[in-house]
C-alpha positions in Angstrom: 0.0 0.0 0.0 1.2 3.6 -0.6 2.6 5.6 2.3 -0.2 6.4 4.8 -2.7 4.5 2.7 -3.9 2.6 5.7 -4.5 5.8 7.7 -6.5 7.2 4.7 -8.4 4.2 3.6 -9.2 2.7 7.0 -10.1 5.9 8.8 -13.4 4.3 9.8 -11.5 1.8 11.9 -9.3 4.4 13.6 -11.3 4.6 16.8 -11.4 0.8 17.0 -7.6 0.7 16.6 -7.2 3.2 19.5 -9.9 1.6 21.7 -7.3 0.9 24.5 -6.2 4.6 24.7 -7.5 6.5 27.8 -8.3 9.8 26.1 -9.9 11.2 29.2 -6.8 10.5 31.4 -4.5 12.1 28.8 -6.7 15.1 28.5 -7.1 15.6 32.2 -3.3 15.3 32.7 -2.5 17.9 30.1 -5.2 20.2 31.6 -3.4 19.9 35.0 -0.1 20.8 33.4 -1.8 23.7 31.6 -3.2 24.9 35.0 0.3 24.8 36.5 2.3 26.4 33.6 -0.4 28.2 31.6 -1.7 31.7 31.4 -5.2 30.8 32.6 -6.8 31.0 29.2 -9.1 28.4 27.6 -8.5 28.5 23.8 -7.2 25.2 22.6 -6.0 23.7 19.4 -5.2 20.0 18.9 -2.7 19.1 16.1 -3.2 15.9 14.2 -6.5 15.6 16.0 -7.7 12.5 14.1 -11.4 11.7 14.9 -11.4 14.3 17.7 -11.6 12.4 21.0 -9.2 14.7 22.8 -11.0 17.7 21.5 -14.2 16.3 22.9 -12.7 16.0 26.4 -11.2 19.5 26.3 -14.6 20.9 25.3 -16.2 19.1 28.2 -13.5 20.6 30.5 -14.6 24.1 29.5 -12.1 24.9 26.7 -13.0 26.6 23.4 -11.4 23.7 21.5 -10.5 23.2 17.8 -8.5 20.7 15.8 -6.6 20.2 12.5 -5.5 17.1 10.6 -4.4 16.2 7.1 -7.1 13.6 6.7 -10.6 14.8 5.7 -12.4 11.5 6.6 -11.0 11.8 10.1 -12.2 15.4 10.4 -15.6 14.4 9.2 -15.9 11.9 12.1 -14.4 14.6 14.5 -17.1 17.1 13.4 -19.8 14.7 14.2 -18.3 13.9 17.6 -17.7 17.6 18.4 -20.2 19.8 16.5 -19.2 22.8 18.7 -15.6 22.7 17.5 -13.9 24.1 14.4 -11.9 21.5 12.4 -9.6 22.5 9.5 -7.7 20.4 6.9 -4.1 21.5 7.5 -0.6 20.2 7.7 0.7 20.7 11.2 4.1 21.7 9.9 2.7 24.8 8.3 -0.7 25.8 9.8 -2.5 28.9 10.8 -4.9 29.2 13.8 -8.1 31.0 13.5 -7.2 33.0 16.6 -4.3 33.1 19.1 -4.3 30.0 21.3 -3.6 29.5 25.0 -2.9 25.8 24.7 -1.8 23.7 21.7 -1.6 19.9 22.1 -0.2 17.1 19.9 -1.1 13.6 21.3 -0.2 10.0 20.5 3.4 10.8 19.3 2.0 12.7 16.4 4.7 15.3 16.6 6.9 12.7 14.8 4.6 12.9 11.7 6.7 16.0 10.8 8.8 13.5 8.8 12.2 15.2 8.9 14.0 17.8 11.0 13.1 20.7 8.7 9.4 20.0 8.9 9.7 19.6 12.6 11.3 23.0 12.9 8.5 24.4 10.7 5.9 22.8 13.0 7.6 24.3 16.1 7.6 27.8 14.4 4.0 27.4 13.4 3.1 26.6 17.0 5.0 29.5 18.3 3.2 31.9 16.0 -0.2 30.5 16.9 0.3 30.8 20.7 -0.6 33.7 22.9 2.0 35.2 25.2 2.8 32.5 27.9 0.8 30.0 25.9 1.6 26.3 26.3 2.6 23.6 23.8 2.2 20.0 25.1 3.1 16.8 23.3 4.6 13.4 23.8 7.6 12.1 22.0 9.9 9.1 21.7 13.8 9.3 21.9 15.3 7.7 18.8 18.3 6.5 20.8 16.1 4.5 23.1 13.9 2.7 20.5 13.9 -1.1 20.7 13.1 -2.4 17.2 12.0 -5.7 18.6 9.2 -4.3 20.7 5.6 -3.9 19.6 2.2 -3.6 21.0 -0.9 -5.7 20.1 -4.6 -5.7 20.9 -7.8 -7.1 19.5 -11.3 -5.7 19.3 -14.6 -6.9 17.8 -16.8 -4.9 15.5 -20.1 -6.6 14.4 -19.0 -10.0 13.1 -15.3 -9.0 12.5 -12.4 -9.6 14.9 -9.6 -7.0 14.4 -6.0 -7.4 15.6 -3.8 -4.4 15.6 -0.1 -4.3 15.9 2.3 -1.4 16.0 6.0 -0.8 16.7 8.7 1.8 16.2 11.7 1.1 14.0 14.9 3.1 13.8 18.0 2.1 11.8 20.4 3.8 14.3 21.3 6.7 12.1 19.7 9.7 10.3 16.6 11.7 11.0 14.0 9.2 9.8 12.3 6.5 11.8 9.1 4.6 11.1 5.9 3.4 12.8 5.1 0.0 11.5 1.4 -0.9 11.6 -0.6 -4.0 10.7 -4.4 -4.6 10.9 -5.8 -8.1 10.6 -9.5 -8.5 10.0 -11.0 -12.0 10.6 -14.5 -13.3 10.1 -16.4 -16.3 8.8 -15.3 -15.5 5.2 -11.6 -15.5 6.0 -8.8 -13.2 7.0 -7.5 -10.0 5.5 -4.2 -8.3 6.5 -3.1 -4.8 5.9 0.5 -3.7 6.5 1.6 -0.1 6.5 4.7 1.9 7.4 4.5 5.6 8.4 7.7 7.7 7.8 8.4 9.8 10.9 11.1 12.2 12.2 13.7 10.6 14.4 15.1 12.9 17.1 16.7 12.5 20.5 15.3 14.3 23.5 18.5 16.5 23.6 18.1 17.4 19.9 14.4 18.1 20.4 15.0 20.3 23.5 17.6 22.3 21.5 15.1 22.9 18.7 12.5 24.1 21.2 14.8 26.2 23.3 14.9 29.4 21.1 11.1 29.7 21.3 10.1 28.0 24.6 10.9 27.4 28.2 11.0 23.6 28.1 9.9 21.2 30.9 10.1 17.4 30.4 8.0 14.9 32.4 7.7 11.1 32.6 5.3 9.6 30.2 2.7 9.1 33.0 -0.8 10.5 32.8 -1.7 9.7 36.4 1.1 11.6 38.1 3.3 14.6 37.3 6.8 13.4 37.6 10.0 15.0 36.2 11.7 13.0 33.4 14.3 10.6 34.8 16.7 11.3 31.9 16.6 7.6 31.1 13.2 6.5 29.8 12.6 6.7 26.0 9.1 8.3 26.2 8.3 11.7 27.7 5.8 14.5 27.9 7.1 17.9 26.8 5.5 21.1 28.3 6.7 24.2 26.4 6.0 27.7 27.6 6.2 30.4 25.0 8.9 32.9 25.7 
């Protein structure tokens, strides 16, 4: 399949693929961080918002929330889920907000979809321009130097008469600025089994490199990848939550 074909063609299965994700816990955790580091405002933009589950929770938390994504079928689902929100078809590496934002988020490691350091820099610059003074940019990331290519995650879910099995894992060659997220979806029913494989090109960056890219624009705070407790990053784990305060 072509690059990102799975994401485009199977957008109707996206929520099923992400059924194990606790969107509420993630949204509440970022809200706590925004309360600690933010400016008290409630305008919010979610980058790579997908079908809008995080936007839904932020609206319910009292935010004037919006979202953007490069995939129109995803945005169509998001608009149904969150009719109060504004959703726009935009690339997060070069976007414009409809108004200055107090909080910009990018969940589910989607910051890596920038696909190259230059696009990542452009994304960071776009975020900086879109934020109000003392606005906050929150996202999670993976350190390229700590990726174990042998590790993957797997879960299954039923939809009607179909059993879906989803697998995903990071892969990094050990050099360069490109890594990939390898995905597979298996659909089994009485008629047989179908299998889709896809590989998403993504930017590879260490946390030291990422912090250096952010530093000219933001005061950067790094926390453990824990949505239950706010814990400073231990400088060892390969996943982290970044909280960036606009200078």
